LONU-226342 format. One record per residue (C-alpha): residue in one letter; x, y, z. Coordinates in pm, whole numbers, plus 50000, padded with zeros to 5 digits. Each point is the difference from the previous one (the first is absolute). Layout:
residues N
AXYZ/...
//
This chain:
residues 361
M624053907542241/L496265003450069/R497844979549785/I497015017049896/G497084981049843/V497545022149811/V496584986849868/I498485024549747/H496284998349967/G498045008749691/P500675023649716/V499015034050145/V503335003050227/I502134992149661/D498225022249770/S500205029950246/G504044995450005/R499914995250383/A500904963149974/G503315007749799/R500845030050200/L499454980350330/L502374970249881/E502875026749926/I499535013750359/L500104965250157/S502914988649778/G502085024150224/M498624985550317/G500674963549936/E499644970549763/V496865002749821/H498074969849891/P496785014449815/V497094976049872/L496745006249864/G496994990050208/G497004993549805/T499644994749617/M498755034249861/G503135017650051/R501904983249747/A499115021149716/A501005031250193/V503234985350093/I500964993149620/D498865034249908/A502355016150274/G502804976849895/L500564986150339/E499594964649922/D503524991050058/L499535016450337/I496804989950111/D499154963349996/I497054991749767/S500864964549951/R497314986150213/S496455004750056/L499645004750369/K497495016250241/P501515027750211/S500004977250296/E501764970049832/S502525025849889/I500585012150356/L500364963150109/A502634994649713/L502015030050113/N499554994450378/S502514971750039/S502855018749789/C499555035250130/D500425019650310/V496955021349941/V497265000449757/L498265030349854/L496474997749855/V499645028749736/N496515013149879/E498245029749873/G496284992950069/K496995021749932/S500135016650338/I502324995750290/E496904982550151/T499604973049718/G503934998549997/S500194993050388/A497184974649946/F501634982549733/G503334996950203/R497934987850293/L498314974849800/V503184986549871/F501454998250362/E497274980650121/G500524972949744/L503514994450123/P501514977050265/V501975015650287/L503095016849851/E503215003750205/K501465025849758/P498635036650005/L497035005749737/Y499395036749897/Q497575017049753/L500825029049814/E496915015649859/F499915027949745/A496305008949982/G499695034450133/G503555006750054/C502744975150153/S499004981250310/L501894973550181/I497904970350185/R501434975650237/L498204967249905/N501324978250291/N501755009150317/V503824991749907/F501975029950038/H502845009049773/P502175032849981/F499175000249634/F496455011250060/N501335032450161/E502525005549717/L497814995449734/R497385023650170/Q502745025850016/V501374995749635/L496355000849853/D498675025750248/A497014973950017/S497085004250282/V499674969650218/V496664985849990/Q498264973850213/S499144967849887/L496254994949978/P498524977650239/P498944965849881/A497425004849724/R496664980149964/G501044976549738/L498744964749902/V497014987450185/T498454964649946/E496624990950140/N497944971349909/G501744992149695/I499735036249906/T503175020249929/R500175036049992/R503085021049906/P500185037750006/V501425019549692/F502155026950173/G500625033849855/V497174995949716/K498215028549862/P496635002849844/G500084992149614/E503204979250017/C500214964249881/V500734974950237/T502034969049904/V501004966750146/N503184983649865/G499905023249708/I496454992149898/V497265030850030/I497194986650220/G498215032150022/K499935036950061/A499895018750335/L496965021850083/S501255012550329/D503185001550195/N498994970450217/V500224968649813/E500064963950085/I500674969549772/I497624970150105/S500934964149946/S498454965150054/G501654966049913/G502875017749828/R497605018749760/I499375036550027/T496395008850056/G499785035450084/L501515035650013/D498425019150281/G500325038449911/G500534993349631/R498514982449707/L501204965949900/K501184990349657/S498674966449910/H501944992949699/G503105008750220/I499364975050285/E499464972449766/K503725002149895/L500924993350339/E499524962050050/H501115000150361/V501015029650243/D501614999550332/L499335034550129/S502804998250259/S502604998449766/A498485015549696/V501425031949825/V497405026550060/R500215034649841/S497815029649900/G500385027449747/I502355005349720/L503124978149989/R502195024949822/D499095035449888/A503555016349929/V500415012749645/T503174983649894/T502194988649683/P500204962650018/R503554989049989/V500454967649823/L502384973350118/E502214979549744/H498124967249884/K501374969749875/A498034977049767/S498724969150150/G497444984149735/Y497434996850270/A496505015050035/V498075004450328/I496555003450116/I498895025350274/D496514993850108/H499095024750275/S503434997750173/A501285035449912/E502065002050311/N502044968349897/T500855014549685/F503635003250049/E500304962150137/I497904986349727/A501195020549694/K503655010250095/D501584976149731/A497204998049751/D499795014249648/M496375009750025/A497074996550219/V496274993249964/V498135021150269/V496404994050096/G497835027850170/D499705035349969/D501665011750326/T502524970849927/T500665014249670/A500765033650137/V502184992650284/A501734970949847/G500655022549676/D501405026650185/L502454975150185/L500714980449671/T501065031549861/R503055004050213/L501034963849926/G499825007749626/I497244971949928/P496975004149790/M496664987250063/I496754989049859/G497215013350247/I496724986950012/T497465023750154/D496185004950010/G499745036750099/D499334996050387/R503135018250108/D499745012650354/G503315024349975/I502024989250266/T503065015349838/H500365032349819/Y502345008049689/A500524962149920/H502314994149722/V499844974349709/P502944983749908/P500905008949611/G498894973049760/S496984989350235/V496534992049894/V497025004250218/I496754981849879/R496755011150154/V497294972050009/S496195004150072/P499375008250383/G500414969850229/N501934979249771/D503625009350057/D500234970950261/I498434975649765/V502265008149723/G503094998850242/R499104965550101/R499734988949634/V503515016949946/C501444980850315/E498644966149898/E500184998849617/I503225021949951/F501864993450302/G499044965750056/G498655007750360/R503485014850110/G501105033350084/R502895000049738/M500844984649677/E502745001149721/M499175022349722/E501794978949741/G499165011549649/A496835019750070/G501345032650129/F498065028150146/E497635002449685/G499404962149989/I498735000650372/L498085032149944/A498064983649694/S499344968550224/V498585023750279/L497845016649755/G498764967149846/L498934988050358/A498295035550063/G498024996249663/G496985020149989/L500565014050360/V502715025649878/E498715034750001/E503275018849945/V503764995249952/V502425026150061/R503394999049930/Y502965018350178/
//
């Protein structure tokens, strides 16, 4: 039986229902092995009730997911729904250019603006034509190699593909600025981001990125997920542990999957991590200072959570205090007899006169 590896990228194609319908179709064509490529589709997979079908256990980039499937499958299909066919095709090309030479066929199914099938490499398999006929898909030529990362005289420049004016630009989940045009490049030197051509740099954002390798960094623009959904909550078993999530919202599942509560530092981190923690059934204490960039819409807050707003520019300072004095400099700790309210009291005590607002959910 034909073994079909399927890498599903991002929440959009899941929220639209196309990923679920595609997997039903593919199940009649062979043995399907679906995995999530990227991290931000996990909430969408859970909300759609597909977590037993689509593997969300590992946080892998699309290219890493493709390589993981390549050795065990006969064909691999990259499934995406971009902002447009142009940006979707550019995404597929970028993923492909980061891969070694593959002996197995690699195709992209792009749902932006319809249903398009793209050969990413030149390895033929009759599955391509069979899938085209079943889906009535248009065959689109793969884009020529894009002008990607360029390094000269110690200065590295990386274009941000598919960006639109007004969108936030993130690197490894941290907002580093806002696009002012549709031609944006991130500039770095010595592992530090130094500029954003075609955009406005956010100094408070780049401070949080101690060292960045632009060749391997995850770069995004725009909203992470804008679908209006009802969050589906997974069963949670008590563990007696608390964790701290400090500007690492995309790693929320890895950090907090077996925790009873989380302390979350940063406005956008609180929004993104809170949305994911809602699905895990884990309450949080959010530490914010009102500088949210809005990289996710319709973010949910786990019931029983408390969000603390401190004076501008102080969320990181309070977060460091909490990490050192409550968590002992580690990422997790045993709650012992303190419980949620005890840890909350300790956080408020450390924040002291910096607290401007406390909201319970």
